[in-house]
C-alpha positions as CSV (number, residue, x, y, z in Angstrom):
1,M,99.4,-31.4,268.8
2,A,96.6,-29.7,270.7
3,P,93.6,-32.1,271.7
4,K,90.9,-32.0,269.1
5,L,87.3,-31.1,270.2
6,K,84.7,-33.8,269.6
7,K,82.1,-33.0,267.1
8,G,78.7,-33.1,268.5
9,K,80.0,-32.8,272.0
10,S,77.5,-31.5,274.5
11,Y,78.1,-29.2,277.4
12,S,76.5,-28.9,280.8
13,L,77.0,-28.1,284.5
14,D,79.4,-30.8,285.2
15,A,83.0,-31.3,286.6
16,V,84.6,-29.9,283.3
17,F,82.5,-26.7,283.7
18,L,83.6,-26.4,287.5
19,R,87.2,-26.9,286.5
20,R,87.2,-24.3,283.7
21,F,85.3,-21.7,285.7
22,A,87.6,-22.3,288.7
23,H,90.5,-21.5,286.4
24,I,88.8,-18.3,285.2
25,L,88.2,-17.4,288.8
26,K,91.9,-17.6,289.5
27,I,92.6,-15.2,286.6
28,I,90.1,-12.6,287.6
29,F,91.0,-12.9,291.4
30,P,94.7,-12.8,291.1
31,A,95.2,-12.6,295.0
32,L,93.2,-12.8,298.1
33,L,94.6,-9.3,299.2
34,S,94.1,-7.2,296.0
35,R,92.1,-4.3,294.8
36,I,89.7,-6.7,293.0
37,S,89.0,-8.8,296.0
38,G,88.4,-5.6,298.1
39,L,85.9,-4.3,295.5
40,F,84.1,-7.7,295.6
41,I,84.0,-7.6,299.3
42,L,82.6,-4.1,299.3
43,L,80.0,-5.2,296.6
44,L,78.8,-8.0,299.1
45,V,78.7,-5.4,302.0
46,V,76.5,-3.1,299.9
47,A,74.2,-6.0,298.8
48,V,73.6,-7.0,302.4
49,G,72.9,-3.3,303.2
50,E,70.4,-3.3,300.3
51,Q,68.5,-6.2,301.9
52,V,68.3,-4.5,305.3
53,A,67.0,-1.5,303.7
54,V,64.5,-3.5,301.6
55,Y,63.2,-5.1,304.8
56,F,62.3,-1.8,306.3
57,V,60.7,-0.7,303.2
58,G,58.5,-3.8,303.2
59,L,57.3,-2.9,306.5
60,I,56.0,0.5,305.4
61,P,52.5,-0.8,304.3
62,S,52.0,-2.3,307.8
63,N,52.9,1.0,309.5
64,F,50.3,2.8,307.4
65,Y,47.6,0.1,308.2
66,H,48.3,1.1,311.9
67,V,48.0,4.8,311.8
68,L,45.4,5.3,309.1
69,P,42.5,3.5,310.8
70,A,43.4,5.3,314.1
71,K,43.4,8.6,312.3
72,D,46.8,9.3,313.9
73,W,47.9,12.2,311.6
74,A,51.1,12.8,313.5
75,G,51.9,9.2,313.1
76,F,50.9,9.3,309.4
77,W,53.3,12.1,308.7
78,S,56.1,10.4,310.6
79,T,55.6,7.2,308.8
80,L,55.3,9.0,305.5
81,S,58.8,10.8,306.2
82,E,60.3,7.5,307.2
83,S,59.0,5.8,304.1
84,I,60.5,8.4,301.8
85,M,63.9,8.1,303.6
86,Y,64.0,4.4,303.2
87,I,63.0,4.5,299.6
88,V,65.7,7.1,298.8
89,L,68.1,5.0,300.6
90,V,67.3,1.8,298.8
91,A,67.7,3.7,295.4
92,S,71.1,5.0,296.5
93,I,72.3,1.6,297.5
94,K,71.1,0.1,294.3
95,S,73.0,2.8,292.3
96,A,76.1,2.2,294.4
97,K,75.8,-1.6,293.8
98,Q,75.5,-1.1,290.0
99,Y,78.4,1.2,290.0
100,I,80.7,-1.3,291.8
101,S,79.5,-4.1,289.7
102,G,80.5,-1.9,286.6
103,I,84.0,-1.4,287.9
104,L,84.5,-5.2,288.8
105,Y,83.2,-5.9,285.1
106,V,85.9,-3.7,283.6
107,H,88.7,-5.0,285.8
108,W,87.6,-8.6,285.3
109,R,87.4,-8.2,281.5
110,E,90.8,-6.6,281.4
111,S,92.4,-9.3,283.5
112,L,90.9,-12.2,281.6
113,T,91.5,-10.6,278.2
114,L,95.2,-9.8,278.9
115,Y,95.7,-13.3,280.2
116,I,94.2,-14.9,277.1
117,H,96.2,-12.4,274.9
118,R,99.5,-13.6,276.6
119,E,98.7,-17.3,275.9
120,Y,97.2,-16.6,272.4
121,F,100.2,-14.7,271.0
122,Q,102.9,-17.0,272.5
123,S,104.8,-19.2,270.3
124,A,102.6,-18.5,267.3
125,N,99.6,-20.1,269.0
126,Y,97.4,-17.8,267.1
127,Y,98.8,-19.2,263.7
128,Q,98.2,-22.8,264.8
129,I,94.6,-22.1,266.0
130,N,93.5,-20.0,263.1
131,I,95.4,-21.6,260.2
132,L,96.3,-25.0,261.3
133,R,93.0,-25.5,263.0
134,A,94.8,-26.8,266.2
135,G,92.3,-28.0,268.8
136,N,89.4,-27.4,266.3
137,I,88.7,-24.1,268.1
138,D,85.9,-22.1,266.2
139,N,85.9,-18.4,266.1
140,P,88.7,-17.6,268.6
141,D,88.3,-13.9,268.0
142,Q,84.7,-14.2,269.2
143,R,85.8,-16.1,272.2
144,I,88.4,-13.5,273.1
145,T,86.0,-10.5,272.6
146,Q,82.4,-11.2,272.8
147,D,82.3,-14.3,275.1
148,V,84.8,-12.7,277.6
149,E,82.7,-9.6,277.6
150,R,79.4,-11.4,278.1
151,L,80.8,-13.7,280.9
152,C,82.3,-10.9,282.9
153,N,79.1,-8.8,282.5
154,Q,76.8,-11.5,283.5
155,F,79.0,-12.7,286.5
156,S,79.2,-9.1,287.8
157,Q,75.5,-8.7,287.7
158,M,74.6,-12.1,289.5
159,A,77.6,-12.7,291.7
160,A,76.5,-10.6,294.7
161,L,72.9,-11.9,294.7
162,L,74.1,-15.4,294.5
163,L,76.2,-15.1,297.6
164,V,73.7,-12.9,299.5
165,S,70.8,-15.0,298.9
166,P,71.6,-17.8,301.3
167,L,71.7,-15.2,304.2
168,T,68.5,-13.6,303.1
169,I,66.8,-16.9,302.9
170,V,67.9,-17.9,306.4
171,T,66.6,-14.6,307.7
172,Y,63.2,-14.7,306.1
173,T,62.8,-18.4,307.0
174,Y,63.1,-17.4,310.6
175,F,60.6,-14.5,310.2
176,C,58.2,-16.7,308.2
177,W,58.4,-19.5,310.9
178,K,57.7,-17.0,313.7
179,S,54.7,-15.7,311.8
180,V,52.9,-18.7,310.4
181,G,54.6,-21.7,312.1
182,Y,56.5,-24.5,310.3
183,I,53.9,-25.1,307.7
184,G,54.8,-21.9,305.6
185,P,58.6,-22.5,305.4
186,L,58.0,-26.2,304.9
187,V,55.8,-25.9,301.8
188,I,58.0,-23.1,300.3
189,Y,61.2,-25.2,300.8
190,G,59.5,-28.3,299.4
191,Y,58.5,-26.6,296.2
192,F,61.9,-25.0,295.9
193,V,63.5,-28.5,296.1
194,V,61.2,-29.8,293.4
195,G,61.8,-26.7,291.3
196,S,65.5,-27.0,291.6
197,T,65.5,-30.6,290.7
198,I,63.4,-29.9,287.5
199,N,65.7,-27.0,286.7
200,K,68.8,-29.3,286.9
201,F,67.4,-31.2,283.9
202,L,66.1,-28.2,282.1
203,M,69.3,-26.3,282.3
204,A,71.4,-28.9,280.5
205,P,70.0,-28.1,277.1
206,V,70.2,-24.4,277.8
207,I,73.9,-24.6,278.4
208,D,74.4,-26.7,275.3
209,Y,72.3,-24.4,273.1
210,T,74.0,-21.3,274.5
211,Y,77.4,-22.7,273.5
212,K,76.1,-23.5,270.0
213,Q,74.4,-20.3,269.5
214,E,77.6,-18.4,270.2
215,K,79.3,-20.7,267.7
216,Q,76.7,-20.0,265.0
217,E,76.9,-16.3,265.8
218,G,80.5,-16.4,265.1
219,A,80.2,-18.3,261.9
220,F,77.6,-16.0,260.5
221,R,79.6,-12.9,261.3
222,F,82.7,-14.4,259.9
223,K,80.9,-15.2,256.7
224,H,80.0,-11.4,256.3
225,V,83.6,-10.4,257.2
226,Q,84.7,-12.7,254.5
227,I,82.4,-11.1,252.0
228,R,83.5,-7.7,253.0
229,T,87.2,-8.7,252.6
230,N,86.7,-10.4,249.2
231,A,84.0,-8.1,247.9
232,E,85.9,-7.1,244.8
233,A,86.8,-10.6,243.8
234,A,83.2,-11.8,244.3
235,A,81.9,-9.0,242.2
236,F,84.5,-9.8,239.6
237,Y,83.3,-13.5,239.4
238,T,79.5,-12.5,239.9
239,A,79.4,-14.7,243.0
240,G,76.6,-12.5,244.7
241,P,73.9,-15.3,244.3
242,V,76.1,-18.1,245.6
243,E,77.4,-16.1,248.6
244,K,73.7,-15.1,249.3
245,I,72.9,-18.8,249.5
246,K,75.8,-19.4,251.9
247,A,75.0,-16.5,254.1
248,D,71.3,-17.6,254.2
249,K,72.3,-21.1,255.3
250,K,74.5,-19.6,258.1
251,L,71.5,-17.4,259.2
252,S,69.2,-20.3,259.2
253,S,71.4,-22.5,261.3
254,L,71.7,-19.6,263.8
255,L,68.1,-19.0,264.0
256,D,67.2,-22.7,264.4
257,T,69.8,-22.9,267.4
258,Q,68.1,-19.6,268.9
259,M,64.6,-21.1,268.6
260,N,65.7,-24.2,270.5
261,L,67.5,-21.9,273.2
262,F,64.4,-19.9,273.7
263,L,62.2,-23.0,274.1
264,S,64.4,-24.3,276.7
265,I,64.5,-21.0,278.5
266,Y,60.7,-20.9,278.3
267,L,60.4,-24.3,280.1
268,I,62.6,-22.9,283.0
269,T,60.8,-19.7,283.2
270,S,57.3,-21.2,283.3
271,E,58.3,-23.6,285.9
272,A,59.7,-20.9,288.0
273,S,56.6,-18.7,287.7
274,S,54.3,-21.5,288.8
275,V,56.0,-21.4,292.3
276,Y,54.4,-18.1,293.0
277,V,50.9,-19.7,292.9
278,V,51.7,-22.9,294.7
279,V,53.7,-21.5,297.7
280,A,51.2,-18.8,298.4
281,I,48.9,-21.4,299.9
282,P,50.1,-21.2,303.6
283,I,49.7,-17.5,303.4
284,F,46.1,-17.3,302.2
285,A,45.0,-20.6,303.8
286,G,43.0,-18.8,306.5
287,L,45.5,-19.0,309.2
288,Y,44.8,-15.4,309.9
289,D,41.1,-15.2,309.5
290,N,40.8,-14.1,313.1
291,A,43.6,-11.6,312.9
292,D,43.0,-8.6,315.2
293,I,44.8,-6.0,313.2
294,A,45.6,-5.5,309.3
295,S,49.0,-4.3,310.1
296,L,50.1,-7.8,311.3
297,M,48.6,-9.5,308.1
298,S,50.7,-6.9,306.0
299,K,53.9,-7.6,307.8
300,V,53.5,-11.4,307.8
301,S,52.6,-11.3,304.0
302,F,55.6,-9.3,303.2
303,Q,57.9,-11.7,305.2
304,C,56.6,-14.8,303.5
305,M,56.4,-13.4,300.0
306,Y,60.0,-12.1,300.3
307,L,61.1,-15.6,301.2
308,I,59.3,-16.9,298.2
309,N,60.9,-14.1,296.1
310,S,64.3,-15.1,297.4
311,F,63.9,-18.6,296.1
312,S,62.3,-17.4,292.9
313,Q,65.5,-15.2,292.4
314,L,67.6,-18.2,292.6
315,I,65.5,-20.1,290.2
316,D,65.6,-17.1,287.8
317,L,69.4,-17.1,288.1
318,S,69.3,-20.5,286.2
319,N,69.2,-18.6,282.9
320,Q,72.3,-16.4,283.8
321,I,74.2,-19.5,285.2
322,S,73.4,-21.4,281.9
323,D,74.9,-18.5,279.9
324,I,78.0,-18.3,282.1
325,A,78.4,-22.1,281.8
326,G,78.3,-21.8,278.0
327,Y,80.9,-19.0,278.0
328,S,83.0,-20.7,280.4
329,H,83.2,-23.8,278.2
330,R,84.1,-21.6,275.1
331,I,86.7,-19.6,276.9
332,G,88.1,-22.7,278.8
333,E,88.6,-24.7,275.6
334,L,90.6,-21.8,274.1
335,L,92.7,-21.5,277.2
336,E,93.3,-25.3,277.3
337,C,94.4,-25.4,273.6
338,T,96.8,-22.4,273.9
339,Q,98.4,-23.8,277.1
340,S,98.7,-27.2,275.4
341,L,100.4,-25.7,272.2
342,S,102.6,-23.6,274.5
343,Q,103.9,-26.7,276.3
344,Q,104.6,-28.5,273.2
345,G,106.3,-25.6,271.5
346,Y,106.3,-24.6,267.9
347,D,109.3,-24.1,265.6
348,T,108.6,-21.0,263.6
349,G,112.1,-21.0,262.1
350,Y,113.0,-17.8,264.0
351,P,114.9,-17.4,267.3
352,R,112.5,-18.0,270.2
353,S,113.9,-15.2,272.3
354,D,112.7,-11.8,271.1
355,P,115.5,-9.4,270.2
356,P,116.0,-6.3,272.6
357,G,113.6,-3.6,272.2
358,L,111.2,-5.6,270.0
359,E,108.1,-4.8,272.1
360,D,108.9,-1.2,272.4
361,N,109.2,-0.6,268.5
362,L,107.6,-3.0,266.0
363,L,107.6,-2.4,262.3
364,V,104.6,-4.0,260.8
365,N,104.5,-4.3,257.0
366,Y,101.3,-3.7,255.1
367,S,100.5,-4.1,251.4
368,D,101.2,-0.5,250.3
369,R,102.6,1.2,253.4
370,E,104.6,0.8,256.7
371,C,103.1,1.5,259.9
372,L,105.4,2.2,262.9
373,V,103.8,0.8,266.0
374,N,104.9,1.9,269.5
375,S,103.6,-0.1,272.3
376,S,102.9,2.8,274.4
377,E,101.4,5.1,271.7
378,E,98.8,4.8,268.9
379,P,99.9,3.6,265.5
380,V,101.6,6.3,263.5
381,E,102.5,6.2,259.9
382,A,106.2,5.9,259.2
383,D,107.8,8.5,257.0
384,T,108.8,6.6,253.8
385,S,109.8,9.6,251.8
386,D,113.4,9.8,250.4
387,E,115.8,11.5,252.5
388,T,117.6,14.5,251.1
């Protein structure tokens, strides 16, 4: 018997999440030397190139501050041309990064879904989960479709930023230290440590509410599917008012969970936004009151603010990490349940080995017709007319 999930169980960024997410990573990255791994490395290279291009774009204002007061028109047109070139380059790199992320998303979703299908349809596991309630898994269809889609999409959007951010932070820490001394980086790092500590406690309820929201979404959707399937019987028994009350209760539970989720996200977002005000102190504390040129101030401001922005992006990623953690728990529970059921085995009363050619030619019986399904083709209706 598959292990039952504890009612009221909470979910967070813990060892269980790391174990489940590591299992998912092994599925979407089947081998070190594979096409998926190559695409991911290419994504990282493009992301690094984007940061280099953004650095030169950030220096554009300081170049204009240098040529405009001097009325250097030749320098102005040269700087303008260079600016346009870098802006177009950054736009092209961003488009390429988005395209590669999209390809990875498709491949990751394919790999993860096919793996779950293999476990789900093995030894009638789908029957035990849906009918016998093995493992107390709610809405397995939602976990296989919506949760997998959202996890792969979120991870494809944030993976490159998460891995490139440390390099960006180290680079701009050096620039900031060279420009304003140790005070600037020290204050920025100090508030980031405080912000990260606070976020660690704020992210726990977000992960838990993300898990519960997806559960309530599935229950609400399933209720309407149930009504659609049994619409004729419900109309015959005049069950509309009763079904309305039940559907309204499902909606109320869903909306209450969403309100709690949005409140938790607000606490994280408001804390992260306050970082902008505080860490700007070393930049505008008067260290450059006697600066000789405005271009130097522009350059230094960009370097320090981009370091702040790099830390802020990491803090902002807490929302996406919370979502990924919630989806990982739901998918991980389903995988653990199917694998446990497969190890125990289930006697369906039929031979455990499939007859030859079964996967190539399956005959599926429906209520009033037969549909001949070929594994390599679309379903086609079988000819049930009498032979002459």
